[in-house]
C-alpha positions in Angstrom: 18.1 182.2 -3.4 16.4 180.0 -0.9 18.0 178.7 2.3 19.5 175.2 1.9 20.0 172.7 4.7 23.4 170.9 4.7 24.5 167.7 6.4 28.1 166.3 6.6 28.0 162.7 7.8 31.2 161.6 9.6 32.3 158.6 11.5 32.4 160.3 14.9 30.1 163.4 14.4 27.5 164.7 12.0 27.7 168.4 11.1 24.9 170.7 10.0 24.6 174.1 8.4 22.3 176.4 6.5 23.6 177.9 3.3 22.4 181.1 1.7 24.3 183.1 -0.9 27.6 181.1 -0.2 27.3 182.0 3.5 27.1 179.1 6.1 25.2 179.3 9.3 26.4 176.3 11.3 24.1 174.3 13.5 25.2 172.3 16.5 26.6 168.9 15.4 25.6 165.6 16.9 27.6 162.5 17.8 27.2 159.9 15.1 24.6 157.3 16.2 25.6 153.6 16.2 22.3 152.5 14.6 19.9 153.5 11.8 17.0 154.6 14.0 19.2 156.9 16.0 20.6 158.2 12.7 17.2 159.0 11.3 16.0 160.6 14.6 19.1 162.8 14.9 19.0 164.0 11.3 15.2 164.6 11.2 15.4 166.6 14.5 18.0 168.9 13.0 16.3 169.3 9.7 13.0 170.1 11.4 14.8 172.8 13.4 16.2 174.2 10.1 12.8 174.1 8.5 11.2 176.0 11.4 13.9 178.6 11.9 15.5 179.0 8.5 12.7 177.9 6.1 15.0 175.6 4.2 13.7 174.3 0.8 16.1 171.3 0.4 18.8 169.3 2.0 22.3 168.6 0.5 24.2 165.7 2.1 27.9 164.8 2.1 28.3 161.1 2.9 31.0 158.5 3.2 30.9 155.5 0.9 30.3 155.2 -2.9 27.1 157.2 -3.4 25.1 156.0 -6.4 23.2 159.1 -7.3 21.1 157.4 -9.9 19.8 154.8 -7.4 19.9 157.0 -4.3 21.9 154.3 -2.6 25.2 154.5 -0.7 27.2 151.5 -1.9 30.7 150.4 -0.9 31.6 150.5 2.8 32.3 153.0 5.6 32.5 153.2 9.3 28.7 153.4 9.3 27.5 150.0 7.9 23.9 150.8 8.6 23.6 153.5 5.9 24.6 151.2 3.0 22.9 149.3 0.2 19.3 150.4 0.4 17.4 153.4 -0.9 18.3 155.8 1.8 17.8 158.9 -0.2 14.1 158.0 -0.8 13.7 157.4 2.9 15.3 160.7 3.9 13.1 162.6 1.4 10.0 161.0 3.0 11.2 161.9 6.5 12.3 165.4 5.8 9.5 166.3 3.4 12.1 168.1 1.2 14.2 167.4 -1.9 17.5 165.7 -0.9 20.8 165.3 -2.8 23.6 163.0 -1.7 27.3 162.8 -2.8 30.5 161.2 -1.6 32.4 163.4 0.9 35.6 163.6 -1.1 33.6 164.6 -4.2 31.8 167.2 -2.1 35.1 168.7 -0.9 36.3 168.8 -4.5 33.2 170.5 -5.7 33.7 173.2 -3.0 37.2 173.8 -4.2 36.0 174.0 -7.8 33.1 176.3 -7.0 34.8 179.0 -4.8 38.1 177.6 -3.5 41.5 176.8 -4.9 40.0 175.6 -8.2 37.5 178.3 -8.9 39.3 179.4 -12.1 39.5 176.0 -13.7 37.2 173.4 -15.3 39.2 170.3 -14.6 41.0 169.2 -11.4 42.0 166.3 -9.3 41.5 166.5 -5.6 43.6 164.3 -3.3 42.6 164.0 0.4 45.5 162.8 2.5 44.3 161.3 5.7 44.5 157.8 7.1 44.7 156.8 3.5 44.5 158.7 0.2 41.1 159.4 -1.3 40.1 161.9 -3.9 37.9 163.1 -6.8 38.1 163.6 -10.5 36.4 166.6 -11.9 36.2 167.1 -15.7 34.3 170.1 -17.3 33.0 171.1 -13.8 31.4 167.6 -13.3 32.4 164.7 -11.1 33.6 161.7 -13.0 32.3 158.8 -10.9 33.7 156.0 -13.0 32.1 152.8 -14.2 32.1 151.2 -10.7 31.9 154.5 -8.6 35.6 154.3 -8.0 36.7 157.4 -9.8 39.2 159.3 -7.6 40.2 156.3 -5.4 43.8 157.2 -6.0 44.9 155.5 -2.8 44.5 152.1 -4.4 47.1 152.8 -7.1 50.5 151.2 -6.7 53.7 153.2 -5.9 55.9 150.1 -6.4 55.5 146.3 -6.7 54.0 146.0 -3.2 52.7 149.2 -1.6 49.9 151.5 -2.5 49.7 155.3 -2.4 47.6 155.0 0.8 50.4 152.9 2.3 53.3 155.3 1.6 51.9 158.8 1.0 50.3 159.6 4.3 51.6 160.9 7.6 49.8 158.0 9.3 52.0 155.7 7.2 55.1 157.7 8.1 54.3 157.2 11.8 53.6 153.5 11.4 56.9 152.8 9.6 58.9 154.8 12.0 57.3 153.2 15.1 57.4 149.7 13.8 61.1 149.9 13.0 62.0 151.4 16.4 63.6 149.3 19.1 62.1 149.6 21.6 58.9 150.3 19.6 57.7 153.9 19.8 54.2 155.4 19.5 54.8 158.7 17.7 52.1 160.5 15.7 52.8 161.6 12.1 53.3 165.2 13.2 55.8 164.1 15.8 57.8 162.1 13.3 57.8 165.2 11.0 59.1 167.3 13.9 61.8 164.7 14.5 62.8 164.9 10.9 63.0 168.7 11.2 65.3 168.2 14.2 67.7 166.1 12.1 66.6 162.6 13.1 67.9 160.4 10.3 65.3 157.7 10.3 62.5 160.2 10.6 63.9 162.1 7.6 64.0 158.9 5.6 60.4 158.0 6.3 59.2 161.5 5.6 61.1 161.5 2.3 59.4 158.2 1.4 56.1 160.0 1.7 57.1 163.0 -0.3 58.5 160.9 -3.1 55.5 158.6 -3.2 53.1 161.5 -3.3 55.1 163.1 -6.1 55.1 159.9 -8.1 51.4 159.5 -7.6 50.8 163.2 -8.7 53.1 162.8 -11.7 51.2 159.6 -12.9 47.8 161.3 -12.4 48.9 164.3 -14.4 49.8 162.2 -17.3 46.7 160.0 -17.0 44.0 162.8 -16.7 46.0 165.9 -17.7 44.0 168.2 -15.3 44.5 171.9 -15.1 45.1 171.7 -11.4 45.8 169.2 -8.6 44.5 170.2 -5.2 45.7 168.6 -1.9 43.5 168.4 1.1 43.6 166.7 4.5 45.4 167.8 7.7 48.9 167.3 6.2 48.2 170.0 3.7 48.7 172.5 6.5 52.4 171.4 6.7 54.3 174.3 5.1 57.0 171.9 3.9 54.6 169.7 1.9 54.3 171.5 -1.4 58.0 172.6 -1.7 59.2 169.1 -0.9 56.7 167.4 -3.3 57.7 169.9 -6.0 61.4 168.9 -5.6 60.5 165.2 -6.0 58.4 165.9 -9.1 61.4 167.8 -10.6 63.6 164.7 -10.0 61.1 162.6 -11.8 60.9 165.0 -14.7 64.7 165.0 -15.1 64.5 161.2 -15.4 61.6 161.2 -17.9 62.9 163.9 -20.2 59.9 163.7 -22.6 57.6 164.9 -19.8 57.1 168.5 -20.7 54.1 169.3 -18.4 54.8 170.1 -14.8 51.8 169.4 -12.6 50.3 172.5 -11.0 49.8 171.5 -7.4 48.1 173.7 -4.7 46.7 173.3 -1.2 42.9 173.4 -0.7 41.2 176.6 0.5 38.5 174.9 2.7 39.2 172.5 5.5 36.4 171.6 7.9 33.7 173.4 5.7 34.6 171.7 2.5 32.1 168.9 2.7 29.2 171.1 3.7 30.0 173.7 1.0 30.3 170.9 -1.6 27.0 169.4 -0.6 25.4 172.7 -1.5 27.1 172.7 -4.9 26.0 169.2 -5.6 22.4 169.9 -4.6 22.2 172.8 -7.1 23.8 170.7 -9.8 21.5 167.8 -9.1 18.3 169.7 -9.2 19.2 172.1 -12.0 20.0 168.9 -14.1 16.7 167.3 -13.1 14.7 170.5 -14.0 16.5 170.8 -17.4 15.5 167.2 -18.3 11.8 167.7 -17.5 
């Protein structure tokens, strides 16, 4: 198998690696430029380095935004407005002199988990990334389901109640915001700090953390009965919290006792990959993209 160059575009930094036989050789990252010219220069410099030193034969890219793979365009919005709404894939192919594939970062992370991570033994899964909001991915029969408007997996937009979305209620960022806003005088705790306060017995902290667990459980329950996946994988920094899965499981059980007809219990696990997920998934997407193209010739 040839060496493959990988790029993970983030809002603050851009990561690079070379993949061969599932092994990653990481290349020094760069600070994300604030303009398109700087972006092109930074990526091209790293790709030329990988071409010279590792003889890469293609480049797989994990990107923010709604990646339209048919058009080679990054639609939607992200922290990098200059990469959107033009044929950026064609431009990168020209600059790199190599085949290029692009996929949304959440979808890449899900592909990594499906290929060799927590979901390697299944063919269908939902992947939830819990960060500032809740993002995710739908995979059916080993393929990403993008949806009619490229919004497949945008679980954070779903409503938990009449007013608030899953992104509002089911994140540690939301836990911190609610706790701080309701403090007098107002505090400035992080999500982790509010979780620590809850563990120490702080009543208000416990209440806000419980809101998160219940909201996430409700979202997972609804998704299970919407898509019926074999597995639901949780990612994001909060997945490192050892209390997350047990507490969410308790809340799912409460819901199932209310909805007695619900015979299926969602199978929920934490992700295997963290900071490598997007890079690894970009490799999976590259091979899927070009094997599909070759089969259609």
